[in-house]
N, C-alpha and C positions, 0 to 999 in steps of 0.2 A: 504493500500500500504506500503510495507516495505521500510525502509530508504535507503537500497542499490539500490532498483529500482528507488526510487525518485531521488537519486543522479545521477543515470544513465540517467534518463530523463533530468535532469538539464544540465548535460554535453552534451547530444545530442543537446539540444536547444542552448547551448552556441556555439557549433561547427557550427550549422546551421547559427546562427547569424554572426559568424566570416566569414563563406563562403560567405554569402550575402554581408558583409562588404567589403571583398577584391574583389569580383566579381564586385560590384558596382563601387569601386574605379578604377579597371582596365578598365571598360567600359567607364567611364568618361574620364580617361586618353587617351583612344583610340580616343574619340571624339575630345579632345583638340589637339591631335597629327594630326588628319585629317586636322584641320584648320590651326594650327601653322606651320606644316611641309609641308602643301599642298600636302597631299598624293595622291590626284587625279592626280598630275603630276609625281609622283614618279614611276620609273621603276626599278624593282629589278635587271635587268641585266646591268644597267648602274650605275656606282659607284656614290654615293652622293657627293663625292669630287674626283677631278681628277687632282690634282696638289700638289706640296709641299710634306708635310709629309703624305698626303693621298696616294700618289704613293708609298712612302716607306712602309707604312702599307700594301698596296696592294701587293707589292713584297714579303713581309714576309708571308702574308696569303697564297698567291699562292704557295710560296715555301713550306709551311707546307702541303698544299694539295698535291703537286707533289712529295714531298720527305718523307712524313710521320710525320715530326716534323720540328721545326724552326731552329735548330742549323746548319744544313748543307743543301746547295742547289746546286745540281749538274748542274743546268741549267744556272747559271750566274757566272760571273768571269772567263769565258773561256780565255785561255786554261786550267786554273786551276778550282777552284770552290769557292763558298762563304762559309766560316765558320764564324758564328756569335759570336764565343766565346769572341772575344775582345770587343764586344759591347753587354753586358749582357742583354738578354731579359727575363731571368728566373723570374724576379720580376713580370711579367705579365702572368705567366703560367696558372693561372685560366682562364683568358680571352681566351688564345689560346686553352685551353682544351674545353671550351664551343664552340668555333668556329670549333674545330675539330669534335665535335659532329654534328654541323650543316652541316659540309662538307660531312657527311655520306649520306646526302640527295641531295646534289648538289656539284659538283666539280668546279663550276664557282666561282672564287674568289670574283667577284662583288656581287653575290647573298649572299655569306657567310658574307661578310663585311656589306652589307646593312641590312641583317636580324639581325645581332648582334647590329648594331647601333640602329635600331628600337626597339629591345628588351630591350635596356638600359632604355627606358622611363618607361614601366610598371614595370620593376624590381626596379627602384628607387622609383616609386610610392608605390609599395607594401611594400618595406623596410621602407619607411617613415611612412606609415600607421601603420605598425606593432609597431614601436616605440611609436607613439602617442597613440595608443590603449593601450599599456602597461602602459603608464603614465596617463591613464583614461581621455584623451582629448575627448570631445564629438564628435560624428560622423561627423557632418557638418564642424566644425572647423578642424577636422583631415583631411577631404577631402581637405579643403582649403589649409592648411599648406603643405600637400603632393604635391598638384598640383603646388604650388609656388616653392617648392624646386625642383621638377622634371623639371620644365620649367624655371629655372633661366637662365640668359644670358650665363653663363658659359657652360651650356649644349647645347645651340643653336649655340653659336659662335664657339666653339672649335671642329668643325666637322673634322678637320684635325688630331686631337689627339683622335683617337677612344678609347684608353684605359683610357684616362682622363675623358671622359664622361660616362664611365662605373663605376660610383661611388656609386653603390647600397649598398656597405658594409659600407659606411661612417655613415649613421644613426645608424647602428647596433653597430659600435665601439663607437659611442657617447653614446649610451644607456649603454654600459659597463662602460664607463668612469663615467657616473652619478651613476651607481650601486656602483662603488668604493667609492663614497662619501656618500652613503646612508647605505649600508649593512656592517655589521661587520663580516660576516661569508662567504664572497666571497673568494674562493680559500683557505684562511687560517682562522682559528678561535682559540680563546683562551679559554681553558677549565676553568670553574669557580672554580673548586676545586683545581686543580694542578697549574693553571695559566700558563700552558705550551701552546705554539703555535703549532698547528698541521694542517696538510693538510686537506682540506675540499673540495675535487674536485668532490665527487660523489653525486652531487645535480644538479638540472637543471641549475641554474644560473651559477655555476662554470664551468660545462661542456660546456654550451653554450658560455661562455666568452672565454674559451680556443679554441673552434672550430672557433669562429669568428676571433680571433687573428691569428690562423694558416692560415685561408683563406685570410685575408687581407695582409698577408706576400707574397701572390702570386697574389695580385690584384692591384699592382702599388707601386713602390718604394716610391714615394712621399707620398701617403696615409699611407703607413706603417710608414714612418718617422714621419709624423705629429701625427699619432696615438700614437707613443711612446712618443712624446713630451707632448701631453695632459695627458697621463697616469701618467707621472712623475710629471707634474704640479699639477694635482688633488690629486695624492697620497701624495705629499709633503704638500700641504695646508690642506688636510683633517687630516693628522697626527698632524700637528700643532694645528688645531682647536680642535680635540678630545684628544690631548695629548697622542696619542697612536702611536706606531711604525707600527702597523699592516697594515694600508692603504698604507704606503710607501713600505713595503715589498711586498704587493700584486701587486702594480704597477710595481715593479721591476721584479716580476715573469712574468707578462703579457708582459712587454717589452722584456724579455728574450725569451718568446715564439715567439713573432713577429720577433725579430732579428735572432733567430735560424732558423725559417721557411724561412726567406729571404736568409740566408746563404746557406741553403739546396737547395733552388730554383736556386741560381746562382752558385752552386758548380761546374757545368761543366766549367764555365768561370774561376773560381778560380783555378781549376786544370790545365786548359790550360795555365794560366799565370805562374803557377809553372813549368809546363813541357816545355813550349816554350818561356818563357820570356814575359814581358809586352810589350804593344804596345802604346808608348807615343803619337802617332798621333791620336788615336781613343778616342773619348769622353773626350778629354782634356779640362778641365774646369779651368777658372781663378777665383780666389776668388772675384774679383771686379764684376764679372757677377752677383753675388748675389744682387748687387745694381741695375744693369741694368734691371734685371727681378724681382725686389723686389715689394712689395705691396705698394700701395698708398692709404691712407685713402680717399682722394678726389675721387678716382675712385670707391670706395665702395658706395659713396653717389650720385655721378653724375648719370644721366640716361644712359641707354644703348645706344651705338653708333647707329646712324640711327634710332632713336626713331620714333615712329609713329606720334608723335606731332612735327610738323616742328620747332616750336620755341625751344623745348628741343633738337631736333636734331642739330640745329644750335649752341646752347650753347656748346654741347658736341664736335662738330666738331671744334669750335673755340679753346677749350681747347686742343684738340688733336693736332692741327696744331701748337700751340705755346709752349706746354710743352715738357720737356725732358723725356726720358725713357718711351715713350708710345709704347708698343709692345704687347706681349701676355697678359700683365696685363690689357689691355683694356676690357677683358672679365669678370673682377671681380665686375662689378656693381651688387648691391643687389636689385635694383628696389626700388620703394618708400616704399612698405610694409616692405621689408627686411631692408632698411636703417633705418626706424622708429624703428624696433626691435633692430637693432644694437645700436642705440643711447640710447634706453631705457635700454638695458642690461648694458651699461656703467654707466648710471645714477644709476641703482639699486645697482650695486657693489660699486660705489664710494660715493653716497650721501644718500642712505636710512639709517635711524636711526637704523634699525634692521640689519645692514650690518654684524654684528657679527654672525648672524644665518647661519647655514650651510644648506641653502635651495637650491632647484634646480635652482631657478632664480639667486641666488647669484653665484652659480657655473657656470652657463652659462655666466654671466657677467665676472667672473674671467677668463674663457677660451677665451672669446672675447678679453679681454685686453691682455692676454698672447699671443694670436695669432697675434695681432697688434705689440706687442713688438718683437716677433720673426720675423715676415714677412716684416715689413716696411723697406723701403730703409735706410741703415745705422744702422739697428737694430741688435738684437742678432743673426739673421740669418747670417749677415755679419761676426760677431765674430766667429760663427761656421765655416764659409767658410775659414776664415783666419787661424784659429788655428787648426781646425780638418779636415774638408773635404770640397772641393769646388764642389764635385759631385752633391750635392743638391744646386741648384742655383736659381730655379724659385720659390721663396718664395711667389709670388703672388698667387700660387695655393692653399694656405691656405685659400683663400677667400671662397672656397667651404665649409669648416668647419664653417667659420664665418657666412655664409648664413644659415646653419642649426641651429646654436646657436640662431641667430637673429629671425628666423621664430618660433623657439621653444618658445622664450619669448612671442611672439604674441599669441601663443597657450595657454600659461599659463594665460595671461590676459583674453582671451576669456573663458577659463575654469572657472576662478573666477567669471566672469560676469554671466556665465550660472548657477553657484552654488548659487550665492547670489541674483540675480535679476530675473532669468527666473523661475517664480513660477506658471505660468498657461499656458494654451494652446495658448492664444493670444500672450503672450510674447515669447513663444517658437517659434511660427510661425514668429513673427517679428524678433526675434534674428536670426533665420535660414536665412531669406531673406537678412538681413543685411550682414551676413557672406558670403553668396553666391555673393552678389553684390561686396563686398570687394575682393573676389577671382577673379571675372571677371575683376574688375578694375586692380588688380595686374597683371593678365595674360596679359591684354592689354598693361600695362605699361612696363613690363619687356621682352616681346617677340617682335620679329621683323621678317622680311622676312628671312626665313631660306635658307641655301645653298642647295637647291634641284637641281637635274640635269636640268639645263636650256637648251634651244635649242642650245646654243653655245657649252655647254659641250657635249651634245649628238652628235652634228655635228663633233666635234673634236674627240670624242671617236670612233665614227663609221668610220671616215676617217682613224684613226690610226689602228683600227682593220682590216679594209679591206686591208690596205697596208701591214700589217704583214702577213695576210693570203695569199696575193699574193706571198710574199717572200717564205712562207712555202710551197706553192704549187710547187715551183721550186726546192726544196732541199730535200734530203733524211733526215729521222729522225736523230737526234743527230748532225746535221751539225752545225758548229760554224760560228757565224756572228760577225765581229769586228765593234764596234760602235765608232763614232766620233761626237763631240770632246771628248777627254779623260776627265773624271770627277772622282774624288775620291769618295769612298763610305765607310761608311755613312757620312752624314753631309758634303757633298762636296761643290764645288764651284758653284755659279750661274754665267754662262757665257753669256754675251750679253743678249738676250731675252729668254734664255733657263734656266729653273729651275734646281736645283741641283739633282733632281730625275727624270727629264723628260725622260732620257734614259731608265728608267725602263719600259716604255710603250712597248718597243720591247718584253720584256719577258712576261709581264702580258697579252699580246694578243696572245702569242704563246703557242702551245701545245706540240711541239716536238723539237724545236731548242735550241741551247746553245748560250748564249750572253756574250759579253765581259764585259759589265757594271755590276758592283755589286761585284767585288772582294774586299775582306777586305783590307782597306787602310794599306799600309806599310807592307803587307805580300807579299809572293813570286809572286803571280799572278799580283798584283797591281804594284809592282816594275818593273815587266817585261813590262807591258803596259806603265808605266811612262817613261821607257828608250826607248821603241820602237818608241814612237811618236816624239822623238827628233832626229831620223834618217831621212835621205832624203826619199822622197816619194817613189822613185823606190825601195830603199832598204826595206822599210816597206812592200810594196806589195809582194816582193819576199819572205821575211821572213814569212809573214802571209800565203802565199801559201804553203811553206815548212812545217810549223807547222800544217796546215790542215784547215785553215779558208776557207769558201766557198763564202764569200761575205762581203761587207762593207756597213754599214748603217750610214747615215749622217743626223744629225739634223741641218739644215741650221741656225736655230735660235741661235745656240751656237757660231757662227762665225759672224764677220762683213760681210756685203754683198760682199765687195771687196775681203776679204781673202777666203770666201767660193767659190767664182767664180774661184779664182786662184787655190785652192786645187782641185776642181772638174775638171778644165781644165787639170791639170797635171795628175790626175787619169785617165781621159778619154783618154788622149794621150798615156798612157802606156797600159791600158786594151783594148782599141779600141772596147768598147761595150757601148751601150746607157743604161742609168740607168732607173730603175723604179722610178716613182715620185708619191707621195701621192696626193690625190685629192685636198688638201689644199696647195700643192706646198712646204710644209715645209720639208718633209722627202724624201730622195733619197736613192736608193740601187743599188750598182754596183756588178755584179756577178764576182767572181774570177775564175770560173770554167775553162773557155777556157784558160785564162792566166796561171792558175795553171798547166794545162795539159802540156803547152809548157815548163814551168819551170821544172816540175818534170821529164819530158822526157829526160832531159839532164844528169841525174845522174843514176848510178846503185843503186841497193837496199842498198848496204853497204855505198855508198857515200851519199845517201839520209838520212840514219840514222845518219851519222856524221854531215851533214848539219842541220838536225833537232836539234841535240844537241847544235850546235853552235847558232842556231836561238833562242833557249830557254835560252841561257846563255849570252845574250848581256849585262847584267849588270855585268861587270867584278869586281870581288872582289880583293882588295889589302890589304896587311897587312904589319905591321912593328912593331918592338919593340922600345918603347920609353926608351932610356937609357941615361947615363950621358954625352954622347958626344954631345948632342943637346944644343942649346943656351937657357939655363934656366934662369928665373928671379923670384925673390920674388915679390909677389903682396900684400898680406894682411894677418893679423892674426886675428883669432877669438878664443874664448875659446874652447880648445880641438882640433883645427885644423888650418891649414894654407893653403893659396892659392898661387900657383906658375903658371908660364906660360912659354910656348915655344914661342920665338919671331920670327916673320916673317914666320909663318907656312902656306905654300901654298898647294893647290891641294885637300883639303877636300871638300866634297859636302856641300852646304849651308843648306840642310835639316839635322838638327841635329840628327834626328832619323836614318839616314843612316850611322851614325858613331857609332862604338862600341868600348868601352875601357874596358879592363879586367885586373884586378890585377893578380899577380902571383898565388894567392890562388883561381883563377877562379871567383872571385866575380866581377860582372859587375859594372861599374860606371853609375850613372844616370845623364841625361841631366838636368841641373838646373842652369840657368844663374845668379840667385841670390845668389848661393852658400850658402844656408842656413844650410848646413850640410857637413860633410866630404864625400869623394868619389862621388863628383859631378864634371861635366865637362861642358865646353862650348867652341864652336869654334866661336870666334868673327870675323866672316868673313867680317863684316861691318867696322871694324877698318883698318887702314892703318899704319903700316903693320898689317897683320892678326895675331891673337894670339890663341893658344890652351891653355885654362886655366883649372887647375885641383886643387881640394881641397884634402889635405892629412891629415889624422888623426894623432894627436901627438902620439897616441899609436903605430902607424905603424912606424913613423919616429924617435921616441925617443926624439923629441924636446919638450922643456918646453913651457908654454904659453908665457913667456917673451923672449924666444930666437928668434932672427931674423936671419934666415938662409941666408948665402951668396951663390953665384953661385956654389962654390965648394961643399958646404954642400948638395945642391939640387942634383948636379950631382952624388955625392957619393950615395945618397939615391936611385936614379934611376939605378945606376950601380948594386946595391944590389937587387933592386926590379923593374926589367924592366916590364912596362905595355905593353900589346898587343893591338895595334891599328888596327882595321879592318874597311874598308869603301868601298863604291861603287864608282867606277871610270868610268866616261864617257869621251869618246874621243871627243875632240873639233872639230867642223866642220868648214869648210871655210865660211867666211862671205858671206851672200846672198843665202846660201843653203835653199831651201824650205823644211820645215818640216811640220808636221801635228798639230803643236801648234801655236797659234797666238801670 
C-alpha cells in the first residue's frame, strides 16, 4: 500500500470518527434538551417567552419577515413608520441572517424565534466540543464539559434575551485567545534570518482566527467587546512572558478586525446619526449603571435561583431578597462544577509554584481574574463607563466567559487524570462512569424548570391572537389602528400592570394592519403621538379620523381601573359604538369608521387636505435667537470654557431633547447637565426661577481661563454670536380637561 493511500485512509477514518463524535454529542444534547426544556410541552407556534424583551425581539423578527430586513418596519409607528437606526441592531446581524434563512420556510415569527432558540443549544454544544477536541480533551470529559457549558443557568434563564443565549462563537474566540498565547506564527511571524515581522495569514489557524473575529463582530456587541478585552489581556501578558512584541501586535490586529467588523455592521446607524443628528433619548446609558448591572462574585458561587434542592433554593432566595443590585446578574451562577473550576483557576494562577509557566491552565486563571477585575461592581468596567463609554453597562454578562474558562480547567484536570492514571480497561470504564455521573450531577444542579409556554401563556397568547384577528376581519388591509396608553419605544415605560412592550402584541398577531406603537422615540412619529395624547379626547378622535386611523385599541392594564373607565366612557359617548372586548377582558377596540365618515363628510377635498396637514402638525415649533438683550449671568469657569445662564427663562419643554440650540456656525449644542465640556446646555426647569445654562469655549469667546466675564461681556458675546433656539411648544389646556394620559 502506498503512503499516499495510507494517508488517505487515515484521514477518512479521522473524519468518520469526528462525524461520530459530533453526531453523538448532538444526540445527547437533544436528549438533555427534551428533559430540561420539557419539549413535550413545547409548541412551535406559541413563543417560548411572551413578555418583556421577548415581545420586543418578536416585533423585530416579525418586522424582518414582513419588510425584508430589520432597519425599517412599515407596519408600526403609524402614521409614520419605525426606523431602527437610532437603536443599532447591526451588532446582531449574524443572528438575524440565520433567522432570515429560517423564515424562508415559515413566515410565522413565533416559529422562527422558537426554532432559533432551540438551535442555540446544539450549536453551543458542537462549538464547545470542537474546542475541547482541538485541545485533545478525551471524548467523555469533552461531552461532559460541553453539556455543562451548553446548559449553564445563563442559557436557561435568559430566555428573554434571544441573542445573548446564542453564544456559540464564545468557545471559538476563547480557542483563538489561547492560540495567541501558544503559537508564535499566528497572523504574524518573525523570519529567523532577517528578523523582520511579516504577515502570516495564509494558514489554517490564521484564516480561521480572522473569520471567527469577523463573525463575532456580528454576533453580539457584548461578546465582541469582551473578546477584544481578553485578546488585549492575553496579548499583553504573553508579550511580557516571552519578551516579544509579536503577541501584543497580533492581539491588536484581531481587535482591529473585530472593531472594524462591528463598525461595518452598525454603519447604517452611524450614517443616520451623521445625516439626521443623534437621538439622546434612545439607548441613553448612565455610567453608574455599570455598577447596577455589574458582576458579583457571590452570584458566581451561589446556586441557581429556584434550585431543585429546596434548602439551596431557600438560601439563594434569602440572599436575593436582602441584597442590593440583584437583577439580570442573577443568571451568572456557575453551578457547583463551574464554581469549583472557577476557584481552582484562581488558585492555579495565584498560588502554584510553577505560576511563571505560560500554560493553558495559567492563562485560563489569568483570564478569570481579568474578567472579575473588569466585570465586578466598582471594577475596571466602571472606569471604562466613566471615562470612555457607558454603552457597555451589563458587565455581569462576562460570566459566560468565566463559565467556559472554569469548565475548561475541569477538563484539563480530567485530561491529566486520564493520561496519568487510566492505564487499563477497568480504569477506563471506571473513569468514564465517574465523569458521566459528575455530568449528570452538574446538569441536575445547574438547571431548573425552564420558561416553556405554560397554559397561562398559551391562554393569553390565543386570546390576544383571536382578538386581533377579529379587528383585522373588520378592516381593509393597511388600515391604521391607534393604541393606548401611549408608551415610548424602545425601552419605554411600564404603566400600571402593562409591560413596556405589551402593545407590540397588536402587531405580532396581525398580518395586514398598521399600528401606532413602535415609532422610534423622539422622532417625528413619536413626537406626534406624544403631543396628541395631551389633547382633549374629542379633539384626539377627530384628528385620528382626519389622519386616517380606523380604530382605537386599548390595553386596560396600562391605566388604573378608574381612569380606564373614565376614558372608555368618554370615547363611547363620542363614537356611540360598542367596543370589541378580548376574551380575557383586558383589550378593547373601538371602531372609528362611522365617526370618521361623519367627520370627513363635513369638508371638501381641499379642506380635508388642509385639515390633515394641521392634524399632523400639532407639535408647533418655535424658534428665537439668543442675543445680548437677555438677562445673562456668569455661572462657573473650567479650563478652556465657561458656563453662563439666562435667568428666569420660561416656556421651554421639560424634555431636554425637544430643545435644540445651534451656534452661528450651525454646530448643535449637546444636552449635558454636568457641563463636562464646552457647547453643552441644560434647561433647569426644576429650579425657581428656571435657568437656561450654556457652556462657551474660550476659543469662541476670546476669554482667558482667569477672566471672569461680567453681564456686559456675556451680552456682547451673544450680540456677536447669536445662538438659534428651537423647541416644541404645547398649548396649555384648562384645568380638568380629560386627556388620554393618566
